[in-house]
VEXSEKOL-780725 format. One record per residue (C-alpha): x, y, z; residue number from 1; residue in three letters. Coordinates in nm, 2 decimals. Example, Ala and Ser with C-alpha at 12.3 -4.5 7.8 and 13.67 -1.06 7.14 Angstrom:
2
+--------+--------+--------+-----+------+
:   east :  north :     up : seq : type :
+--------+--------+--------+-----+------+
:   1.23 :  -0.45 :   0.78 :   1 :  ALA :
:   1.37 :  -0.11 :   0.71 :   2 :  SER :
+--------+--------+--------+-----+------+
END
This chain:
142
+--------+--------+--------+-----+------+
:   east :  north :     up : seq : type :
+--------+--------+--------+-----+------+
:   1.37 :   0.38 :   0.61 :   1 :  MET :
:   1.65 :   0.40 :   0.87 :   2 :  LYS :
:   1.88 :   0.57 :   0.61 :   3 :  TYR :
:   1.60 :   0.80 :   0.48 :   4 :  GLU :
:   1.53 :   0.91 :   0.84 :   5 :  LEU :
:   1.90 :   0.98 :   0.91 :   6 :  GLU :
:   1.93 :   1.19 :   0.59 :   7 :  GLN :
:   1.61 :   1.38 :   0.65 :   8 :  MET :
:   1.73 :   1.47 :   1.00 :   9 :  GLN :
:   2.07 :   1.59 :   0.88 :  10 :  LYS :
:   1.95 :   1.81 :   0.59 :  11 :  GLN :
:   1.87 :   2.17 :   0.62 :  12 :  GLN :
:   1.59 :   2.23 :   0.66 :  13 :  PRO :
:   1.52 :   1.91 :   0.85 :  14 :  CYS :
:   1.22 :   1.71 :   0.73 :  15 :  GLY :
:   1.07 :   1.52 :   0.45 :  16 :  GLY :
:   0.80 :   1.26 :   0.36 :  17 :  ALA :
:   0.83 :   0.89 :   0.35 :  18 :  ILE :
:   0.56 :   0.66 :   0.20 :  19 :  VAL :
:   0.59 :   0.29 :   0.28 :  20 :  ASN :
:   0.41 :   0.03 :   0.07 :  21 :  THR :
:   0.18 :  -0.22 :   0.23 :  22 :  SER :
:  -0.12 :  -0.42 :   0.11 :  23 :  SER :
:  -0.48 :  -0.48 :   0.20 :  24 :  ILE :
:  -0.36 :  -0.83 :   0.30 :  25 :  ASN :
:  -0.19 :  -0.66 :   0.59 :  26 :  GLY :
:  -0.52 :  -0.53 :   0.73 :  27 :  LEU :
:  -0.65 :  -0.87 :   0.84 :  28 :  GLY :
:  -0.46 :  -1.15 :   0.68 :  29 :  GLY :
:  -0.51 :  -1.37 :   0.38 :  30 :  VAL :
:  -0.55 :  -1.75 :   0.35 :  31 :  ARG :
:  -0.23 :  -1.93 :   0.23 :  32 :  ASN :
:  -0.02 :  -1.62 :   0.26 :  33 :  ALA :
:   0.03 :  -1.57 :   0.63 :  34 :  ALA :
:   0.39 :  -1.46 :   0.60 :  35 :  LEU :
:   0.31 :  -1.20 :   0.33 :  36 :  TYR :
:   0.02 :  -1.07 :   0.54 :  37 :  ALA :
:   0.24 :  -1.05 :   0.85 :  38 :  MET :
:   0.51 :  -0.85 :   0.67 :  39 :  SER :
:   0.25 :  -0.61 :   0.53 :  40 :  LYS :
:   0.09 :  -0.56 :   0.88 :  41 :  ALA :
:   0.44 :  -0.50 :   1.02 :  42 :  GLY :
:   0.49 :  -0.22 :   0.76 :  43 :  ILE :
:   0.17 :  -0.05 :   0.89 :  44 :  LEU :
:   0.29 :  -0.07 :   1.26 :  45 :  ALA :
:   0.64 :   0.05 :   1.16 :  46 :  LEU :
:   0.48 :   0.34 :   0.97 :  47 :  THR :
:   0.26 :   0.45 :   1.26 :  48 :  LYS :
:   0.55 :   0.42 :   1.51 :  49 :  SER :
:   0.79 :   0.62 :   1.30 :  50 :  ALA :
:   0.53 :   0.89 :   1.23 :  51 :  ALA :
:   0.49 :   0.95 :   1.60 :  52 :  GLN :
:   0.87 :   0.94 :   1.67 :  53 :  GLU :
:   0.98 :   1.18 :   1.39 :  54 :  TYR :
:   0.69 :   1.42 :   1.35 :  55 :  ALA :
:   0.86 :   1.68 :   1.57 :  56 :  ALA :
:   1.15 :   1.67 :   1.32 :  57 :  ASN :
:   0.92 :   1.77 :   1.03 :  58 :  GLY :
:   0.93 :   1.41 :   0.89 :  59 :  ILE :
:   0.60 :   1.27 :   0.78 :  60 :  ARG :
:   0.57 :   0.89 :   0.75 :  61 :  VAL :
:   0.26 :   0.73 :   0.58 :  62 :  ASN :
:   0.17 :   0.41 :   0.41 :  63 :  ALA :
:   0.01 :   0.32 :   0.08 :  64 :  LEU :
:  -0.22 :   0.02 :   0.14 :  65 :  VAL :
:  -0.26 :  -0.12 :  -0.20 :  66 :  ALA :
:  -0.54 :  -0.33 :  -0.33 :  67 :  GLY :
:  -0.52 :  -0.51 :  -0.67 :  68 :  GLY :
:  -0.33 :  -0.32 :  -0.94 :  69 :  PHE :
:  -0.26 :  -0.44 :  -1.29 :  70 :  ASP :
:   0.10 :  -0.54 :  -1.23 :  71 :  THR :
:   0.33 :  -0.84 :  -1.31 :  72 :  GLU :
:   0.32 :  -0.93 :  -0.94 :  73 :  MET :
:  -0.06 :  -0.97 :  -0.95 :  74 :  LEU :
:  -0.06 :  -1.16 :  -1.28 :  75 :  ARG :
:   0.21 :  -1.40 :  -1.14 :  76 :  ASN :
:   0.02 :  -1.45 :  -0.81 :  77 :  ALA :
:  -0.30 :  -1.53 :  -1.00 :  78 :  VAL :
:  -0.12 :  -1.77 :  -1.24 :  79 :  SER :
:   0.04 :  -1.95 :  -0.94 :  80 :  GLN :
:  -0.30 :  -1.98 :  -0.78 :  81 :  LEU :
:  -0.50 :  -2.11 :  -1.07 :  82 :  VAL :
:  -0.22 :  -2.25 :  -1.30 :  83 :  GLY :
:  -0.09 :  -2.11 :  -1.63 :  84 :  ASP :
:  -0.41 :  -2.17 :  -1.82 :  85 :  ASP :
:  -0.50 :  -1.84 :  -1.97 :  86 :  PRO :
:  -0.88 :  -1.91 :  -1.95 :  87 :  VAL :
:  -0.85 :  -1.98 :  -1.58 :  88 :  LYS :
:  -0.64 :  -1.67 :  -1.52 :  89 :  VAL :
:  -0.90 :  -1.46 :  -1.71 :  90 :  GLN :
:  -1.18 :  -1.61 :  -1.50 :  91 :  GLU :
:  -0.99 :  -1.54 :  -1.18 :  92 :  ALA :
:  -0.95 :  -1.18 :  -1.28 :  93 :  PHE :
:  -1.32 :  -1.15 :  -1.36 :  94 :  LYS :
:  -1.40 :  -1.30 :  -1.02 :  95 :  GLY :
:  -1.17 :  -1.06 :  -0.84 :  96 :  TYR :
:  -1.30 :  -0.76 :  -1.04 :  97 :  THR :
:  -1.66 :  -0.86 :  -0.95 :  98 :  ALA :
:  -1.57 :  -0.81 :  -0.58 :  99 :  GLN :
:  -1.43 :  -0.46 :  -0.63 : 100 :  VAL :
:  -1.70 :  -0.20 :  -0.59 : 101 :  PRO :
:  -1.52 :   0.02 :  -0.85 : 102 :  ALA :
:  -1.57 :  -0.27 :  -1.09 : 103 :  GLY :
:  -1.21 :  -0.29 :  -1.21 : 104 :  ARG :
:  -0.85 :  -0.36 :  -1.11 : 105 :  ILE :
:  -0.65 :  -0.05 :  -1.04 : 106 :  GLY :
:  -0.39 :   0.11 :  -1.28 : 107 :  LYS :
:  -0.04 :   0.15 :  -1.13 : 108 :  PRO :
:  -0.06 :   0.52 :  -1.21 : 109 :  GLU :
:  -0.35 :   0.55 :  -0.96 : 110 :  GLU :
:  -0.12 :   0.41 :  -0.68 : 111 :  ALA :
:   0.15 :   0.65 :  -0.79 : 112 :  ALA :
:  -0.09 :   0.95 :  -0.77 : 113 :  GLU :
:  -0.18 :   0.86 :  -0.41 : 114 :  ALA :
:   0.19 :   0.84 :  -0.32 : 115 :  VAL :
:   0.25 :   1.17 :  -0.50 : 116 :  PHE :
:  -0.02 :   1.34 :  -0.29 : 117 :  TRP :
:   0.11 :   1.20 :   0.03 : 118 :  LEU :
:   0.46 :   1.34 :  -0.05 : 119 :  CYS :
:   0.32 :   1.68 :  -0.15 : 120 :  SER :
:   0.27 :   1.99 :   0.05 : 121 :  ASP :
:  -0.10 :   1.94 :   0.01 : 122 :  ALA :
:  -0.06 :   1.65 :   0.27 : 123 :  ALA :
:   0.16 :   1.86 :   0.51 : 124 :  SER :
:  -0.06 :   1.77 :   0.81 : 125 :  TYR :
:  -0.09 :   1.40 :   0.72 : 126 :  VAL :
:   0.13 :   1.16 :   0.91 : 127 :  THR :
:   0.08 :   0.81 :   1.04 : 128 :  GLY :
:  -0.19 :   0.75 :   0.78 : 129 :  GLN :
:  -0.26 :   0.42 :   0.61 : 130 :  SER :
:  -0.41 :   0.53 :   0.28 : 131 :  MET :
:  -0.61 :   0.24 :   0.14 : 132 :  ILE :
:  -0.63 :   0.25 :  -0.24 : 133 :  VAL :
:  -0.83 :  -0.05 :  -0.34 : 134 :  ASP :
:  -1.14 :   0.06 :  -0.54 : 135 :  GLY :
:  -1.35 :   0.01 :  -0.23 : 136 :  GLY :
:  -1.27 :  -0.36 :  -0.19 : 137 :  LEU :
:  -1.22 :  -0.33 :   0.19 : 138 :  THR :
:  -1.47 :  -0.05 :   0.25 : 139 :  ALA :
:  -1.72 :  -0.29 :   0.41 : 140 :  TRP :
:  -1.46 :  -0.37 :   0.69 : 141 :  ALA :
:  -1.35 :  -0.01 :   0.77 : 142 :  ARG :
+--------+--------+--------+-----+------+
END
């Protein structure tokens, strides 16, 4: 982000949009993954600080706070948690899906669409935002 900010301040016209990637685990922690949760919470604090520091330069800084998306990272994490048994992995995904009000795991394209919007002119007055995209999983806590 340091180099993005330097470039955005040098270019004419000055400005731009940055979207950092965090996780719902950074909103309140997660058992057995304290360092991961800490790093994701740090991204949110960095995003909010940079948004305040660079807004006057026309630079918007926001964060995608991702829930569960159908990615290799999620599949690997579940496999490590329950073992490589395909039946256990499938059961774990069913259990997770049952907790998500939307009733499913997100598609990577849905995360990309949120980022695309945050980078667009339609979001020109949005900075310092932590956009939670999680199918409603953390809605009860917000």
